[in-house]
N, C-alpha and C positions, 0 to 999 in steps of 0.2 A: 503495499499500499504506499503509495507516494504522497507524503505530507504535503510537499510543496504544491502539488497539484489541487490541494483542498480536500484531501481525504483525511477523515478524523476517524480512526476505528472505535476510539471510546464512543463517539457518537453514532456510528453504525452499529455497534452493540448495542447501544440503548435503544435504536430504531428497530433493528431486526432481530435482535436476541441472538441464538445460536444458529438461526437459520444459515449463517454464512460462518466460514472459519477465516482466519487471517494469518498472513505471514508479514512481517517487516512492521511498518508503522511508526518506527521511532525516527524522529526529524533528524536527518543528517546534519543540519545547522545547528542544532542544538548540542550534538556531539562535537562539532568543531568548535563550538563555544567553550565547552568543557565545564567544569566545576559546578556550581548551583544551578545554571541553565540546563545542563546535561541532566543532573540529578532530577530537578523538578521534570523533566520530560519523562524521564523513565518512571518516576513515581506516578505521574499521572496516566501512564499507559499501561505499565507491566502489571501492578497488583490486581487491578480491577478484572482486566483480560484473563489474566492467568487462572484465577480464581473460578471462572466459569469454563475454563478449557476453550479448544477450539482455536488457539493462537500459538503461534511459533513467533516469538519476539525477534526483531533484527532492525538493522538500518534499514530505512524506508527505500534504499537504492543501494547499488554497489557502493562501497566505503570509498569516498572520494579522497583525493590527496590533501585536501584541507583538513582533515581529520589528523591532528599530529599523533605521533606514536604514544606520547605519554596520556592523551586524552583516549586513545583507543584502549590503552591498558586500563585506566580508569572506567571506561565503560564496560568493558567484559568484566572487569572484578564487580561492579555493581550488579551488572545483570547476573552473573553467577550467584550472587548473594540473594537476589530477589526471586531467582528460580529455584534456590535450593540446591544448587550445583557446587556452592562453596560454603 
């Protein structure tokens, strides 16, 4: 789900329930920003969708080069914590 194209999977889940499954949906611009911006995006999307299932969290597109390595590591660590992988 491409966030920059106006897709909000949290809103879609509210509208369509579990009639749709999702992959992606995390705004690459928030990942590039890092810090609190990235954390807020992950917290907005991951917990509510993971709780209901039918969701594979990930960057809304291929990971672009403007996401720094430290931000990518921070993103994967937080995602691992939220999903119970860490």
